[in-house]
C-alpha positions, 0 to 999 in steps of 0.5 A: 776290510770291514769299517770298525764303528764306534756306534750304531747312531749318534744323536747330537743334542741333549734336550727334548728331542734328543732325549725322546729319540733315546727312549724310541730307540731303546724300545726298538732294541737299539741300545749302541748309541750316543747322545752328544750335548754341547752343553754341561747338562741336558735340557737343550732350549730349557738349560739355554733359556734362563731369563726370568719368567721363562716358561713354556706357553703351552701347559704342562700336562700337554708339554711333556712326554706322554709316556712320562707324565709328572703328577708333580708340576707346580703350576699350570705353565711351569717355569724353566727350572722345573721343565729342564729338571723334568728332562733331566729326571726323564734321562735317568728314568729311562736308562739314557745318562750312560749314553751321554757325553756333555760338553761334547760339541759337534762341529762337522758331520761328513758322509763316509761314501764308500763305507756308508755312515758318518764321521762326527768331528767334534769341537775339541778335535776327536772323532766318531764314526757312526752308521746313522746320525740324528739331529736333535739340534732343533730350531731355537738354538742360534740366538739373533741379535740384529747388527746396529751401527755402532753396537760395539761401541756401547759402553754398557752391558748388553746381552740376548735373552737366551745368554742371560747374564745372572751376575748383572744385578738390574736394580736401578739400571736404566734398561733398554730391551730391544724386542718384544715377542715370546721370550721378551714378553716373559722377562720384561715385566721382571725387568720393569719391576727391578730397573729404575727405568725400562724402554722396550723398542717395539717393532711390531705389536703382538696379539696377546691373549690371557695365560690364566696361569695358576698353582696346581692344588695338593688335592690336584697333584694327589689326584694325578699321582694315584690316579693317573687317568685323570691327568691323561683325561686333562692333557687330551682336554687341552690337546682338543682345545689346541687343535679345535681352537688355534689350529682352524684359525691357522687354516683361515677359519673366520668365525675362529679368527673373530673368536680369538681376535676378540679375546685379545681385543679384550685382553688388551683393552681391560689392561691398557686405559690410554687409547694412544698406547692401545693403538701402539699396542695393537697389531696391524695384521691378520691375527695368527700370521705371527705367533699368538702370544699368552701372558697375564702380566705383560699389558700391565707392564705398560702403566707403570711410569717408568717404562716406555714403549718406542714404537720409532725404529732404531737407527743405531747403538752409541756409546751411551744409549740406543738412537732412534729415527726420530732423533731421540737418543735415550741413554741406558746402562744395559741392553738386552736383546729379545730378538728370537733366534736365527730359526730358518737357519736350522742345522747350521751350527754343524757343518753336514756334508752328504754324498759327495761332500755336498753341503746341507747349508748349500743344498738349503740356500734357498729354504730348508726342506725335507721329506716329512720333515725327517730326511733329505735326499743326498744326506743318507742315514741322516734324520732330523728331529724338529726339522723343516716344516714341523713346527707348530703355531696351536699345540706342543711340539713334544707331541710332534717329536714323539711321532718323528722319533718312533718314525726315525727309529723304524727306519734306523732298526731298517737301516741296522736289521738289513746291514744297508749302507745307506737309506734316504728318500728319493729325489722324486717323493721328497720333491713331490711331498714339498710342492704339496705341502707348501700348496697347503701353506699357501692356504694358511694365515702364515702365508699373509702379508706379515714378516714372522720367523716362520718365513725365510729371506725369500718369503717361503714359509720353512718351519711350520706344519700346515695340517693339525696334529692329529692328521701328523700322527696318523701321516707319521704311523709307519715309514713307506719305504717305496719312497726311500732309496735303500743301498744294499 
């Protein structure tokens, strides 16, 4: 008896990647698909991260779909509400709203060996059977909260920046911010304006270069609207700047390292006068090893008398406040964790079980890896967006996801058109690909001596792509089915 499928394809996640995948499938004539979103609305990380000052660190004309330009961005680096609204409009613009199921968190996904498809179990107990699954969960969806001794005993409020408590008024409060990287760098200046006292707990300093943000002028928006090619030219300019300046830095170019490091040093010295504070805020690792951050107001915050930079390690958290290794306990009313995400644990929000019940989490125990970042041997008909080794330190991840979506749509088209039971990369192709990839990553700045969220606990770089985005587009231009095992 033939298996009855609820849909041809299920896309898990309604953020930027899920929407992009929906558009790619539709353009390939694949229209029997569903987008399963755990939240009440779309946007993914741009729905979750609603903290004050949240915005993208890539200019908006580049951090947007190439097939859906927006001439009405308010600023060069638009804020979170605009970005989330943009993705919501794209959902309607491309007719995907009717394929969306909100409040539909997927708990488990099991490959059906006999039938050649997947059974998804939602957290409410409902099940779906589909021919193929596309994970659009991304890398930045599991908040990381360090396990500090005594944290449960704290009498005040505490929360992670990706779960911002808008019901808590910070005005006049004593606040501790633990962490100082990409998210914290954006909300710390806003917290400083409200709090009576702010303690910023820094584990390691960051290289920060100017954002140079500003509002778009009305004539610029009008120009983009009436002559769309002008916005395309602006997008091309920014794209070439990112690939031409920051990518060589990641590859270890000394001239580019000198240039960006000088810019970061100048940015620090023009805002911070105190020599001791400058020393505290200047990193002790090679630039680019960790993410290079952009901001126009971060350093200025530390000139405020009510803001303290704490560089002593945290020993624990007590009932009244945070205790550091130097023996000082600072009493606070609120603790905010700006401690990032468990990025190397990608896809762990769903219990994926492949051929023979094999757990993806177990397969990736020593580090996540995939063929071209989008498929894994042993997990037929499962495809991944923004997967292992597809993150960037230099450009727009949307650009990468567009290439992946088109590539995956071709794989799914092959699967459906030829009525295959399974499609997966061969073990040899995947191993060869990742051996070559890790060899290239060894020559990047990310392999130098510093801890970063790009690496797992063993020091393996599991997140980043080692080449330019231009090369990635060529690399993902079309599938080479010689590298795949096809089940008839």
